[in-house]
C-alpha positions in Angstrom: 162.6 -21.6 -82.5 163.3 -22.5 -78.5 161.7 -19.5 -77.5 158.4 -20.3 -79.3 158.2 -24.5 -78.0 158.6 -23.1 -74.4 155.3 -20.4 -75.4 152.6 -21.6 -73.3 149.4 -21.8 -74.5 147.5 -19.3 -72.0 144.2 -17.9 -72.4 145.2 -15.3 -70.2 148.7 -13.3 -69.1 149.8 -15.5 -65.9 151.1 -13.7 -62.7 154.9 -14.4 -62.7 156.7 -14.1 -59.2 159.7 -11.8 -59.2 162.0 -14.5 -57.1 161.6 -17.2 -59.3 163.4 -18.2 -62.0 161.8 -21.2 -63.6 164.4 -23.9 -65.2 162.7 -26.8 -67.7 164.4 -30.1 -67.3 164.5 -32.7 -70.2 165.2 -35.5 -67.5 162.5 -37.1 -65.6 163.1 -38.1 -61.7 165.4 -40.4 -60.7 164.4 -44.4 -60.4 163.5 -43.5 -56.9 162.9 -39.8 -56.4 162.9 -38.4 -53.0 159.5 -36.6 -52.8 156.1 -36.9 -54.4 154.5 -33.3 -54.9 151.0 -33.2 -55.2 149.0 -30.7 -56.6 145.0 -30.6 -57.5 144.2 -27.8 -60.0 140.4 -26.7 -61.1 140.5 -23.8 -63.4 143.3 -22.1 -62.2 145.1 -20.7 -65.6 145.9 -17.1 -64.6 147.9 -18.5 -61.4 149.1 -22.2 -62.7 152.6 -20.9 -64.1 153.7 -19.4 -61.1 152.7 -22.3 -58.7 154.3 -24.7 -61.0 157.7 -22.5 -61.5 158.0 -22.9 -58.1 158.2 -26.4 -57.8 160.4 -26.9 -61.0 162.9 -24.3 -59.6 163.1 -26.3 -56.0 166.9 -26.6 -54.5 166.0 -30.2 -54.3 165.6 -31.3 -57.9 164.8 -35.0 -57.3 161.2 -35.2 -57.1 157.8 -36.2 -59.1 155.3 -33.8 -59.7 151.8 -35.2 -59.6 149.2 -32.7 -61.0 145.3 -33.6 -61.2 143.6 -31.6 -63.5 139.9 -32.0 -61.4 137.7 -31.1 -65.0 138.7 -27.6 -65.2 136.8 -26.0 -68.0 138.9 -22.3 -68.5 142.0 -23.6 -70.8 144.1 -25.1 -67.8 144.2 -28.4 -69.4 145.7 -27.6 -72.4 148.3 -25.4 -70.2 149.1 -28.2 -68.1 149.5 -30.6 -71.1 152.1 -27.9 -72.3 153.6 -27.7 -69.1 153.9 -31.5 -68.8 155.9 -31.6 -72.4 158.8 -29.5 -70.8 159.5 -31.7 -67.6 159.8 -35.2 -67.6 159.2 -35.1 -63.5 155.8 -33.5 -64.2 152.7 -37.0 -64.4 149.6 -35.2 -65.4 146.4 -37.0 -64.3 143.1 -36.2 -65.1 139.4 -36.5 -63.8 136.5 -36.4 -66.6 135.0 -34.2 -64.4 135.2 -31.9 -61.3 134.9 -34.2 -58.5 136.4 -31.7 -55.8 140.0 -31.6 -53.7 139.8 -34.9 -51.6 139.1 -37.3 -54.5 141.9 -35.3 -56.6 144.2 -35.8 -53.5 143.6 -39.0 -52.6 144.1 -39.9 -56.4 147.9 -38.4 -56.4 148.7 -40.3 -53.3 147.7 -43.7 -54.7 149.9 -42.7 -57.7 152.8 -41.5 -55.9 156.0 -43.5 -55.6 157.4 -41.9 -52.8 156.8 -42.1 -48.6 157.3 -38.2 -48.4 154.4 -36.1 -50.2 154.4 -32.5 -50.3 151.4 -30.7 -51.0 151.3 -27.6 -52.9 147.7 -25.7 -54.2 147.9 -24.1 -57.9 147.8 -20.6 -56.8 150.3 -20.5 -54.2 154.1 -20.0 -54.6 156.9 -22.5 -53.0 160.2 -20.7 -52.1 163.0 -22.3 -53.6 164.3 -24.1 -50.7 160.9 -25.5 -49.4 161.1 -29.3 -50.9 164.6 -29.1 -49.3 164.4 -27.8 -46.0 160.9 -29.8 -45.4 162.6 -33.3 -46.7 165.7 -32.8 -43.9 163.0 -31.7 -41.5 161.0 -35.2 -41.8 164.2 -37.6 -42.4 165.3 -35.9 -38.8 161.9 -36.1 -37.3 160.7 -40.2 -38.0 158.3 -40.0 -35.4 156.2 -37.0 -37.0 153.5 -38.3 -39.4 153.0 -34.5 -41.3 154.4 -31.1 -41.0 153.5 -27.9 -42.3 155.4 -24.6 -42.5 155.1 -20.8 -41.2 153.8 -18.6 -44.6 153.6 -15.6 -45.9 149.7 -14.2 -47.2 150.4 -12.4 -50.8 147.6 -11.0 -53.0 146.3 -11.8 -56.3 149.2 -9.9 -58.1 151.5 -11.5 -55.5 152.5 -8.1 -53.4 152.9 -8.8 -49.8 149.5 -8.8 -47.9 151.1 -8.7 -44.2 153.5 -10.0 -42.5 155.0 -14.0 -41.8 152.2 -15.9 -40.2 153.4 -17.8 -37.1 152.6 -21.2 -36.5 152.3 -23.6 -33.2 155.2 -26.1 -32.6 154.5 -27.5 -29.8 153.6 -31.3 -30.6 151.8 -31.7 -27.5 149.2 -28.9 -28.5 149.4 -29.7 -32.2 148.0 -33.7 -31.2 144.9 -32.4 -29.7 144.6 -29.3 -31.8 146.0 -29.6 -35.2 147.4 -26.4 -36.9 149.1 -27.0 -39.9 148.6 -24.6 -43.1 147.5 -27.2 -45.8 149.1 -26.2 -49.1 153.0 -26.0 -46.6 152.5 -29.7 -45.5 154.7 -32.5 -46.1 153.4 -35.6 -44.8 154.1 -39.7 -44.9 152.0 -41.8 -47.5 151.6 -44.6 -45.4 150.4 -43.3 -42.6 147.7 -41.2 -44.5 146.7 -44.2 -46.5 146.5 -46.2 -42.8 143.9 -43.6 -41.6 142.0 -43.6 -44.7 143.4 -40.7 -47.2 141.2 -37.5 -47.7 137.2 -37.8 -46.6 135.5 -35.9 -49.6 132.5 -35.5 -46.8 134.7 -32.7 -45.1 135.8 -31.0 -48.5 136.6 -27.3 -47.6 137.8 -28.3 -44.4 139.3 -31.6 -45.4 142.8 -30.8 -44.1 141.4 -30.2 -40.4 139.8 -33.9 -40.5 143.0 -35.3 -41.8 145.3 -33.6 -39.0 142.7 -35.1 -36.5 142.9 -38.4 -37.8 146.7 -38.7 -38.2 147.4 -37.2 -34.7 145.6 -39.9 -33.2 148.4 -42.4 -34.7 151.0 -40.3 -34.3 152.9 -36.8 -34.1 152.1 -33.8 -36.3 154.5 -30.8 -36.5 155.6 -27.2 -38.0 158.8 -25.5 -39.1 158.8 -22.3 -38.0 160.3 -20.1 -41.2 158.1 -19.4 -43.9 158.5 -21.7 -46.8 155.3 -20.7 -48.9 153.5 -17.4 -50.3 149.9 -18.5 -50.0 148.0 -16.1 -52.3 144.6 -14.6 -51.0 142.3 -13.6 -53.8 138.5 -13.6 -54.5 138.4 -17.1 -56.3 140.3 -19.3 -53.1 138.0 -21.5 -50.9 139.0 -19.1 -48.0 136.8 -16.4 -49.8 134.3 -18.6 -51.5 133.0 -21.0 -48.6 134.2 -19.0 -45.7 131.1 -20.1 -43.4 130.5 -23.7 -44.7 134.4 -24.2 -44.3 134.5 -23.1 -40.5 131.4 -25.1 -39.9 133.1 -28.2 -41.3 136.2 -27.6 -39.4 133.7 -27.7 -36.1 132.3 -31.2 -37.4 135.9 -32.3 -37.8 136.7 -31.7 -34.4 133.2 -33.1 -33.4 134.1 -36.5 -35.2 137.2 -36.5 -33.5 135.7 -36.0 -30.1 133.8 -39.0 -30.8 136.3 -41.3 -32.1 138.7 -40.8 -29.1 135.9 -41.4 -26.6 135.0 -44.8 -28.2 131.9 -43.2 -29.7 132.6 -44.2 -33.1 132.3 -41.9 -35.9 129.1 -42.0 -38.0 130.3 -40.2 -41.0 130.4 -41.9 -44.5 133.8 -40.6 -46.4 132.3 -40.2 -49.8 128.5 -38.6 -48.6 128.3 -34.9 -49.4 125.9 -34.0 -46.2 123.8 -31.2 -45.9 124.6 -29.0 -42.9 121.8 -29.9 -41.2 122.3 -33.7 -41.7 126.1 -33.9 -41.0 125.3 -31.7 -37.5 122.7 -34.1 -36.4 124.9 -37.5 -36.9 127.9 -35.7 -34.7 125.2 -34.9 -32.0 124.5 -31.1 -32.5 120.8 -29.7 -32.1 119.4 -27.4 -34.2 120.0 -24.6 -31.6 123.8 -25.7 -31.6 124.1 -24.9 -35.3 121.8 -21.9 -35.4 124.7 -20.7 -32.1 127.5 -21.6 -33.8 126.4 -19.7 -37.2 125.6 -16.5 -34.8 129.1 -16.7 -33.3 130.6 -16.7 -36.8 128.7 -14.0 -37.9 129.1 -11.6 -35.1 
């Protein structure tokens, strides 16, 4: 009877991580949980089980887990409903249509009950001590507004694709050249709201834009240890939007340069710009844009 209750409505067999032993809780978080985990999901039924299990199995158990279903169409919605019925720490939000990662993250942040917010992606795997280690780091470094960790890349099937990453830990360098791996990060809700949250205009490089703006009001940091396995597969943004992602990261740097020199930031957060229009607004000529494309494709 119990095993039938826990049989999720998968449309295809989920990937499972060999190190995870998921546990299911019947109670919700405490009256004031320690940290809010925010995870947007769009058509990730194949990988969601592993991502969710990796959060539910954390050594720090007092959290709320805000999952935003961003208009999924592949059966993910029914799957998330089932998971929400199994663990009271899960809070499921839903967009009626696909609105993008920045809009979904802003919704999750607005709904979060905690000042500390940990990001999670729906195709990655958080190692069991991730939240415990990151919450302790933020408590011990009150000047840090956002912090990431090192990571290790895994393939679609969960096998290792290379050695652990190295991360930049010099706060002075991070202040001007942010280098935080987005799905590994934890940040202070108040600070993110103060700088205006994520900007949908930079979707696919929304993290780079946010780190630049946070770095203008405080310090960023990194834990050098691996606390997340990042899944590299054909469906992730780095593969499907690689060139556009690089272009938007460059535009985020230009916007930061303008702000820091008192020239103003002409980008409206919610407008989805064509590349040529965004380039023009930020002072890039057609020749500069073509030179960038040439360097990227070389």
